N, C-alpha and C positions, 0 to 999 in steps of 0.2 A: 686810608685806602677805601676805595668805594666798595660797598657791599650790595649784593643783589637783594632786591626787595622781595624776591620769591622764596628765599630760604636763608637760614642762618649759617650754613656751611659748617655745621658742627660735626659732620661725619656720621650722622645717624644712618643705620642700614636701610636700604630701600625696602619698602613694604611690597607685598604681592601686588602685581599690576602696575608697579611704579618703575619707570626707567629713567636713569640719570644720564645726562649728556656729557659728563666728565668735567664740566665747569664747576669751580668751587661754589657751593651753596645753591646751585641751580638744579632743580629737578623737574622732570616732565612726567606727568601721570598719564598713562595710556590705559583707558578702560574700554573693554569690548562693548559694542552695541548690543542691545537686547537680542537682535537677530543672530549675531555671531555667538553670543552666549548660549542661545538655544541649540545651535549646531554643535558647539564644542561640549556642551553639557546636556545631552538629551535626557528627558525624564525617564526614570527607571520603569521598566515594564511592570504591569500589575502582577502581583503575586497570585498565582492560581489558588483558588480555595481547595481545601482538602475534600476528597470524596467522603461522603458519609458511609456508614456501614452497608446500606443498600446498594450504593454505587459500586463499592468494592466487590460485593457479592455478585452483582450483575456482570462485572468485568471477568470475575473468576469463572462464572457459569458460561459466559460466551466463549471463553478460551478453552475450557476443559470439557464442557458438556458433550460436544461431538465425539470426543474420544471415549467418554464413559458409555455413550450410546453404542458406539461402534463395537466395544468389547462385549457389552451386554447382549447386543443383537447379532453377534457374529454368526451363530448357527443359522439364523434366518437369512442374513446377508450373504453367507457363503453360497447359498443355492443360486444366487444371481451371478457370481463371478467365478464359480468353480471351473467352468469351461473356457474362461477367457484366456486366449493365447496371444493377443495383440494389445499393445499399449499405444494410445494416441496422445501425442504431446504437442501442444500448440507452442509455436515460437513466433517472435516478432514483437510488435509494439502494441500498447493498449489503445483503445478507441478505434480499432480497425475492423470491427465486425466479428470478432471471435465469439462473442456471446450468441449472435444470430446463427453463425455456422454451427456452434456447439449445440444449440437447441434443435436445429434441423437434423443433425446427426443423431441426437438423443431420441428423436422420434422414430428412428429405425428399430425394428424389433431385435436386432442382434448387437446393438451398440448402446453403451451407457457412457455419457460424457457429463461428469460432475461440473457444477457451476461454482467457480471461484474457490475451489478447495486448496489451491496452491500446493499441489502434491509434492513439488520438489523440496519443500521444507521438510516433509516427512522423510524423504530420501536423505537429506542433509543431516537429519537428527538420528539416522539409523533405525527408523521405524521398520519393524518386520513387514514382510509382504502381506501377510494375512490381515494385519491391522490397517495398513495403508489402503487396501482394497475395500475393507469394511468401512473405512472413513469416506471413501469416494461414494459408496452407496448411501451413507448417511447425508452427505452434502447434496446428493441428488434428491433424496427424500425431502430435505429442507427446502429445496427449490420448488418442489411440487407443492409443499404446504404454503409457500408464499404466493401461490397462484402464478408462478413464472414471471413475477414482477421484475421489471428492469428500470434503468434510469430514465427519467423524463416521462414516466407514465406509460411507457411501452410494456407490452406483454409478449413473452416469448413462447406462448402456448401454440402448439401445432395441432389444430383440431383433427379428430378422426384418426390419429396415428398412435404411437405406442409410448409416449411420454408417461412416466409414472407407473408403467406396467411392472409387476414383480416377476419379470421374465428372466431366464438365464441368457447371458450375453456372451458373445465371442470377442468383442472389442470393448475395452474400458479405458477411460482417460479423464483428463481434466482440461477444461477450456481456458484456464488461466495461462495466458501467454507470457513468455519471458524472452528477453533479448537473447539471441542465439548464442553468443559467446558464454553467457552465464549458464545456459542449458547444456552445452556440449560436455562439460566434465561429468554429467550425470548419465550420459548415454550408456556407458559401459555398465553402470549399476542397473539400469533398466533392462539392458540386454541380458543380464544375469537373472532377472526376474521373469522375463517374457521371451518366448522364441522370436517374436517380431515386435519391432518398435516403428511406429509411423510418425513422421514429423509433419505438422500441418501449419501452414503460414497464411495469414490473411493480409491482403494489401488493400489500402484505401487511399483516396486522394489526401495528401498530407494536410491541405487546408481544412478539409472536413474533420480530420482527426484532431487538429489543433482547436478548431471551433468547439467541438463537443467536449474536449478536455477542459476548456475554460468555462463552458456552460455548467459542467459538473462541479467545478470548484466555486461556482457562484460569481465569476468575474466576467464582466462584459466590456 
């Protein structure tokens, strides 16, 4: 009987990457190209290095220092929000001009709009009213210390007005805007804290919003 010159037909199990066509002693080896291998077996992502003790300390301080300051400075901060009866909440999408509008409102003598405090997270975590308002004052103080610096080298300082004044205010809020459906569940909580709640929404050309979003992420 004729025997194939490609194999002995001894019934050896096929090895990985080897496909047999069913003929006795005949085997066909199918090996992926380097391009296909790279797609099916991508390199593992680099393992991030561990933060040193200083990095961990900075992260802890960044997260908790505003709260520590808000508690320690509460008697002084309270003088600023003791008369506040209205809360201003921004809703909508990022990169639509909420920082500019917040800075302009913050220049009014009766309004304090904190910058990027994300006050709704305080509500979600059950933060008491007095501490949340003291935190908003601390975030406003931090924005003043930064020189009202914004993304792209812009400054949100309004000369000759009342930004940074240690004045009592009637309206307090946070310029951090959130998508409206996510904000709605917290309206009742805010109404329990303040007699009046005002929703502010900024609208911008969507192409401008998309462009500045990618510029901020460093993508062109």
